[in-house]
C-alpha positions, -999 to 999 in steps of 0.1 A, spaced: -2 -4 0 14 35 -8 18 54 26 30 85 9 5 116 23 -18 129 -2 -26 164 1 -52 172 -21 -72 146 -46 -46 119 -50 -13 139 -52 14 140 -26 32 171 -22 59 159 -56 33 151 -78 15 184 -77 41 206 -79 41 190 -109 13 194 -117 16 232 -113 45 230 -133 40 229 -170 70 226 -186 78 190 -172 43 186 -193 58 200 -230 91 195 -233 93 215 -259 83 248 -238 116 265 -244 111 264 -284 70 269 -285 78 300 -265 104 312 -291 85 305 -325 54 322 -306 85 354 -296 89 349 -334 47 348 -349 46 379 -321 79 399 -335 63 395 -370 25 407 -368 44 444 -349 67 445 -382 34 443 -404 2 457 -385 1 496 -379 -3 494 -346 0 520 -313 21 511 -284 29 518 -251 -8 536 -247 -14 541 -207 -38 532 -191 -20 536 -153 2 555 -135 29 529 -137 49 522 -164 38 486 -168 -2 500 -169 1 500 -208 -12 483 -236 -10 475 -269 -40 481 -297 -41 467 -338 -65 487 -353 -88 471 -373 -96 490 -408 -134 484 -397 -146 514 -383 -163 513 -351 -154 471 -348 -155 447 -318 -122 449 -298 -103 414 -283 -79 416 -256 -50 391 -249 -39 393 -209 -8 373 -208 7 341 -189 37 338 -175 27 318 -137 17 357 -127 60 372 -130 64 378 -166 57 414 -176 57 428 -213 37 426 -240 63 423 -267 61 379 -271 24 379 -268 13 394 -302 9 370 -324 -25 367 -330 -26 408 -337 -24 394 -368 -61 369 -373 -80 396 -361 -67 428 -377 -79 405 -407 -107 391 -393 -118 423 -389 -115 432 -360 -95 451 -329 -72 435 -309 -52 446 -274 -27 429 -260 -22 444 -221 4 448 -204 9 451 -158 33 450 -135 43 413 -114 54 397 -91 73 402 -73 72 442 -80 37 435 -69 15 411 -55 -13 391 -75 -46 409 -60 -29 441 -75 -23 424 -108 -63 416 -107 -67 452 -101 -42 469 -128 -65 446 -155 -92 453 -138 -84 493 -149 -74 485 -181 -106 468 -190 -123 504 -174 -100 527 -192 -105 509 -223 -143 511 -219 -147 550 -213 -119 559 -240 -134 536 -273 -144 566 -291 -108 579 -287 -98 541 -305 -126 536 -325 -141 506 -312 -176 496 -305 -179 503 -265 -205 474 -264 -186 446 -280 -158 435 -258 -139 407 -259 -111 395 -229 -87 360 -232 -68 350 -214 -44 318 -216 -25 306 -183 -22 324 -155 -36 352 -186 -69 329 -184 -73 329 -142 -71 365 -146 -92 370 -168 -118 351 -148 -116 379 -122 -122 401 -149 -157 382 -155 -165 383 -126 -161 417 -117 -188 444 -97 -184 466 -124 -215 480 -109 -204 483 -77 -168 485 -80 -165 506 -113 -194 528 -121 -202 512 -149 -226 486 -165 -217 448 -157 -217 438 -188 -193 459 -204 -174 427 -212 -197 405 -238 -178 375 -234 -145 361 -222 -119 333 -231 -104 311 -209 -72 287 -218 -57 268 -195 -58 285 -171 -65 285 -128 -95 291 -116 -97 278 -80 -68 287 -59 -65 263 -29 -47 235 -48 -28 262 -65 -19 270 -30 -9 236 -21 16 237 -45 52 247 -52 37 281 -64 23 291 -27 61 303 -22 64 335 -44 23 332 -48 16 342 -7 -21 349 -5 -46 346 28 -71 322 23 -92 354 23 -77 363 -12 -82 328 -24 -119 328 -18 -118 363 -34 -98 356 -68 -108 322 -74 -136 332 -98 -150 298 -97 -166 310 -71 -184 342 -80 -201 329 -113 -232 350 -98 -214 385 -110 -204 366 -143 -227 386 -172 -221 375 -204 -211 342 -220 -178 326 -217 -155 300 -238 -137 272 -223 -110 248 -232 -71 237 -228 -53 211 -248 -50 171 -240 -11 171 -235 -18 200 -207 -12 184 -172 -41 166 -159 -47 199 -127 -52 222 -159 -73 198 -175 -93 190 -142 -94 228 -133 -108 240 -168 -132 206 -166 -144 217 -132 -150 255 -147 -163 244 -175 -191 225 -156 -202 255 -132 -204 275 -160 -227 248 -177 -249 248 -144 -249 291 -144 -262 286 -181 -228 306 -193 -207 285 -210 -208 292 -245 -185 261 -258 -160 246 -239 -128 232 -264 -102 203 -262 -80 202 -280 -56 174 -295 -25 167 -296 -23 210 -278 -2 209 -252 2 238 -223 24 262 -241 9 251 -280 -24 263 -267 -17 306 -268 -7 298 -309 -39 287 -316 -53 321 -313 -31 325 -338 -37 298 -368 -74 317 -377 -86 276 -390 -81 263 -356 -113 260 -335 -103 279 -311 -98 308 -334 -135 299 -348 -146 298 -313 -139 329 -307 -143 350 -341 -182 334 -339 -184 352 -301 -173 380 -316 -193 379 -348 -167 378 -369 -172 361 -403 -137 342 -393 -163 320 -370 -182 311 -400 
């Protein structure tokens, strides 16, 4: 009989640490990240865009904007991942050309990360960014009534927090300023995350774990959500996605649940850059673009 102590479900401490370390499950992680960065550089070289638009007072509170040729088109906002520790936008613009070619605006958020700030500060920064973009939609040439938010990995966690924001009470804005969300390979319940090695740098209190676990606050959700993961991600990330999708289904807010075959965690981010991918087509359907047909 296995006498190892289980710390969560059937995971020992070593196993849950591995479950929240995606590099263990993706031996090509470095190559994929380099390829994604190259796609991003190509998009930035090809497309007209504005870099470093300020939505706040600090140097990190900026975003890059890729405008559509279609006046007042919808906007897709991308929140990047990186274990809550990676800042910058330069390597996260890979999908910009796909969105612009589909007649959509595209923005990539930057925000301060650990250890400069704590994760709750990151959540508040991205919320302020969405609020700023909504209030300044006319100056950007976007339709403020068609703003959609997509995130990958820790960026999907931040996206989940955006989607359950109390916009009316905390920002004096309509509760439905975000019209749809896309959560790719993320974490929506932080309690098991805090049992892993990530707790050493996250350092969240129990109250913060509750507050920033989006799955616990779906009563505030005002839009449909696409949930997606690859079938080569860690079993724990796959379980997080399944549980989140099931909770969304119970509320009637699940738009689609996608499991992409042969795709690992790092390859998921590139799915948006491929207009023929199942994920990109689902996002374009949600945003009303012909690219989703």
